[in-house]
C-alpha positions as CSV (number, residue, x, y, z in Angstrom):
1,X,-2.6,-15.7,4.6
2,X,-1.9,-18.7,2.3
3,X,-5.2,-18.6,0.6
4,X,-5.1,-14.9,0.2
5,X,-1.7,-15.2,-1.6
6,X,-2.8,-18.0,-3.8
7,X,-5.8,-16.1,-5.1
8,X,-4.0,-12.8,-5.1
9,X,-7.0,-10.8,-3.7
10,X,-5.4,-9.6,-0.4
11,X,-2.1,-8.6,-2.0
12,X,-3.8,-6.8,-4.9
13,X,-5.4,-4.5,-2.3
14,X,-2.1,-4.0,-0.5
15,X,-0.3,-3.1,-3.9
16,X,-3.0,-0.5,-4.8
17,X,-3.2,1.0,-1.4
18,X,0.5,1.3,-0.9
19,X,0.9,3.0,-4.3
20,X,-1.7,5.5,-3.4
21,X,0.0,6.1,0.0
22,X,3.3,6.7,-1.8
23,X,1.5,9.2,-4.0
24,X,0.2,11.1,-1.0
25,X,3.6,11.6,0.7
26,X,3.5,15.5,0.2
27,X,6.5,17.9,0.6
28,X,6.6,20.0,3.7
29,X,4.7,23.2,3.2
30,X,3.5,24.5,6.6
31,X,2.5,27.9,5.3
32,X,-0.1,26.3,3.1
33,X,-1.5,24.0,5.6
34,X,-4.6,26.2,6.2
35,X,-5.3,27.2,2.6
36,X,-5.2,24.2,0.4
37,X,-8.3,23.4,-1.5
38,X,-9.1,19.9,-2.7
39,X,-7.8,20.8,-6.2
40,X,-4.6,22.2,-4.6
41,X,-4.1,19.1,-2.6
42,X,-4.8,16.9,-5.7
43,X,-2.1,18.7,-7.6
44,X,0.5,18.4,-4.9
45,X,-0.3,14.8,-4.5
46,X,0.1,14.1,-8.3
47,X,3.4,16.2,-8.5
48,X,4.9,14.3,-5.6
49,X,3.9,10.9,-6.9
50,X,5.5,11.6,-10.2
51,X,8.9,12.4,-8.5
52,X,8.8,9.6,-6.0
53,X,10.8,6.6,-7.3
54,X,11.0,4.5,-4.2
55,X,9.8,4.3,-0.7
56,X,10.8,2.5,2.6
57,X,9.0,2.5,6.0
58,X,8.3,0.6,9.1
59,X,4.7,-0.2,9.3
60,X,1.9,-1.5,11.6
61,X,-1.0,-3.2,10.1
62,X,-4.4,-3.8,11.9
63,X,-7.0,-5.7,10.0
64,X,-10.5,-6.0,11.3
65,X,-13.0,-8.6,9.9
66,X,-16.4,-7.1,10.6
67,X,-18.4,-10.3,10.6
68,X,-16.2,-11.9,13.2
69,X,-15.5,-8.7,15.2
70,X,-11.8,-9.7,15.2
71,X,-8.7,-7.5,14.7
72,X,-5.2,-8.8,14.0
73,X,-2.1,-6.7,14.3
74,X,1.1,-7.2,12.5
75,X,4.4,-5.2,12.2
76,X,7.4,-5.0,9.8
77,X,9.1,-3.1,7.1
78,X,7.8,-2.3,3.6
79,X,9.8,-1.3,0.5
80,X,8.4,-0.1,-3.0
81,X,10.4,0.7,-6.0
82,X,9.2,1.7,-9.4
83,X,8.5,-0.2,-11.6
84,X,6.7,-3.1,-10.2
85,X,8.8,-4.0,-7.2
86,X,7.7,-4.5,-3.6
87,X,8.9,-6.2,-0.4
88,X,6.7,-6.8,2.8
89,X,9.0,-8.0,5.5
90,X,6.8,-9.0,8.5
91,X,8.6,-9.4,11.9
92,X,5.8,-9.5,14.4
93,X,3.9,-11.5,15.7
94,X,5.5,-14.0,13.3
95,X,8.0,-13.7,10.5
96,X,6.9,-13.9,6.9
97,X,8.1,-12.3,3.7
98,X,6.3,-11.2,0.4
99,X,8.6,-10.3,-2.4
100,X,7.4,-9.1,-5.9
101,X,9.3,-8.0,-8.9
102,X,8.2,-7.7,-12.5
103,X,8.6,-11.5,-13.0
104,X,7.7,-13.4,-9.9
105,X,6.0,-13.2,-6.5
106,X,7.1,-15.2,-3.5
107,X,5.5,-15.7,-0.1
108,X,7.9,-17.2,2.5
109,X,6.6,-18.6,5.7
110,X,9.6,-19.5,7.9
111,X,7.6,-21.1,10.7
112,X,6.1,-23.6,8.2
113,X,9.2,-23.9,6.1
114,X,7.1,-23.2,3.0
115,X,7.6,-20.9,0.0
116,X,4.7,-20.1,-2.4
117,X,5.7,-18.7,-5.8
118,X,3.7,-17.5,-8.8
119,X,4.0,-15.2,-11.7
120,X,3.9,-11.6,-10.8
121,X,1.2,-10.8,-13.4
122,X,-1.3,-12.9,-11.3
123,X,-0.9,-10.5,-8.3
124,X,-0.5,-7.4,-10.5
125,X,-3.7,-8.0,-12.5
126,X,-5.3,-4.6,-11.5
127,X,-4.7,-2.2,-14.3
128,X,-4.8,0.7,-11.8
129,X,-2.1,-0.9,-9.7
130,X,0.1,-1.4,-12.8
131,X,-0.3,2.3,-13.7
132,X,0.8,3.5,-10.3
133,X,3.6,1.0,-10.0
134,X,5.0,1.9,-13.4
135,X,4.7,5.6,-12.8
136,X,1.9,6.6,-15.0
137,X,-1.0,6.6,-12.5
138,X,-3.4,9.7,-12.4
139,X,-5.2,10.0,-9.2
140,X,-8.1,12.2,-10.5
141,X,-8.6,9.7,-13.4
142,X,-8.8,6.7,-11.2
143,X,-10.4,8.0,-8.0
144,X,-13.2,10.4,-7.0
145,X,-11.5,12.6,-4.4
146,X,-13.5,14.4,-1.6
147,X,-13.0,16.0,1.8
148,X,-15.3,14.8,4.7
149,X,-18.7,16.5,5.2
150,X,-17.7,17.7,8.7
151,X,-14.7,19.5,7.3
152,X,-11.3,19.0,5.7
153,X,-9.2,18.6,8.9
154,X,-9.4,16.4,12.0
155,X,-9.3,17.7,15.5
156,X,-5.6,18.1,15.4
157,X,-5.6,20.1,12.2
158,X,-4.4,17.3,9.9
159,X,-5.9,17.0,6.4
160,X,-8.4,14.1,5.8
161,X,-8.9,12.9,2.2
162,X,-11.3,10.3,1.0
163,X,-10.6,8.4,-2.2
164,X,-13.2,6.3,-3.9
165,X,-12.3,4.1,-7.0
166,X,-14.2,5.0,-10.1
167,X,-14.3,1.3,-10.9
168,X,-13.9,-2.0,-9.2
169,X,-10.3,-2.3,-8.1
170,X,-9.1,-5.1,-5.9
171,X,-12.3,-5.0,-3.8
172,X,-11.6,-1.5,-2.4
173,X,-14.7,0.5,-1.4
174,X,-13.0,3.6,0.1
175,X,-9.5,4.8,1.2
176,X,-9.3,7.4,3.9
177,X,-6.0,9.1,4.5
178,X,-4.9,11.6,7.2
179,X,-2.1,13.9,6.1
180,X,0.1,15.6,8.7
181,X,-0.7,19.4,8.7
182,X,3.0,20.4,9.1
183,X,5.0,17.7,7.2
184,X,2.4,16.6,4.7
185,X,3.4,13.0,5.4
186,X,0.8,10.3,5.9
187,X,-0.3,10.2,9.5
188,X,-2.8,7.4,9.0
189,X,-4.7,5.3,6.4
190,X,-7.8,3.2,6.6
191,X,-9.1,1.2,3.6
192,X,-12.5,-0.5,3.6
193,X,-13.4,-3.4,1.3
194,X,-16.8,-4.3,-0.2
195,X,-17.7,-6.2,2.9
196,X,-16.9,-3.3,5.2
197,X,-13.8,-5.0,6.6
198,X,-11.1,-2.4,7.5
199,X,-7.4,-2.4,7.3
200,X,-5.5,0.3,9.0
201,X,-1.8,1.1,8.1
202,X,0.4,3.4,10.0
203,X,4.0,4.3,8.9
204,X,7.1,5.6,10.7
205,X,10.8,6.1,9.8
206,X,9.8,6.8,6.1
207,X,12.5,7.3,3.6
208,X,12.2,8.3,-0.2
209,X,14.3,8.1,-3.3
210,X,17.1,6.1,-1.8
211,X,17.5,3.9,-4.9
212,X,17.5,0.4,-3.2
213,X,19.2,-2.3,-5.3
214,X,17.0,-4.4,-7.5
215,X,18.4,-7.5,-5.8
216,X,16.4,-6.5,-2.7
217,X,13.3,-7.6,-4.7
218,X,14.6,-11.1,-5.5
219,X,14.2,-14.2,-3.4
220,X,16.1,-17.4,-3.1
221,X,14.3,-20.1,-1.1
222,X,16.4,-21.4,1.8
223,X,17.7,-25.0,1.6
224,X,15.2,-27.6,2.8
225,X,12.0,-25.6,2.5
226,X,8.9,-26.8,0.5
227,X,8.2,-24.9,-2.6
228,X,4.7,-24.7,-4.1
229,X,4.1,-23.2,-7.5
230,X,0.8,-21.4,-7.6
231,X,-1.3,-21.2,-10.7
232,X,-3.1,-18.1,-11.7
233,X,-6.8,-17.8,-10.9
């Protein structure tokens, strides 16, 4: 965790993935669930992204390291607000907090009584991530979009969409999303990195366009904690 924050790699992936997930929270349209082509789906994705200003959800994250055959599970709440604001508030199995705004990024580890801080630009170095966080992202420009070879839906009738970055972005190889056939909300997400490690994110209790205060994305270290300033790499 500490190393991944200091070099920014892990969090760059999270920023990019969550921005795309927000873009894929589609409006309810049950009558179209059986008739959407890939182009139709892409159009709805883009339109919804453009009118989504903020996002809040409880999440479960399961990360599998292929070479070690090990999976870790974490839970918490995530917030995103355009432009360039995000909060990951982990509660299980241990508490930690990642806060990012246009100026700074903080990683707070209460159990260790440590705060790492660095300039936000070090974490937000991906041009694609910046585009999506500032509201000018274009899915079809940044990703190749496809439906699975075995069909556009899973066994429950939900849509499955495969996104492949057109260029190297934060080490992401593929992003696979399952979109609920009735609500068009994200039912599941799996992204794979260049080493075939997988991270699975699931969301519940999602809310959109609630206009959270900018102060939510600020952080003041508690008294007595050690503060480490991280240089960009």
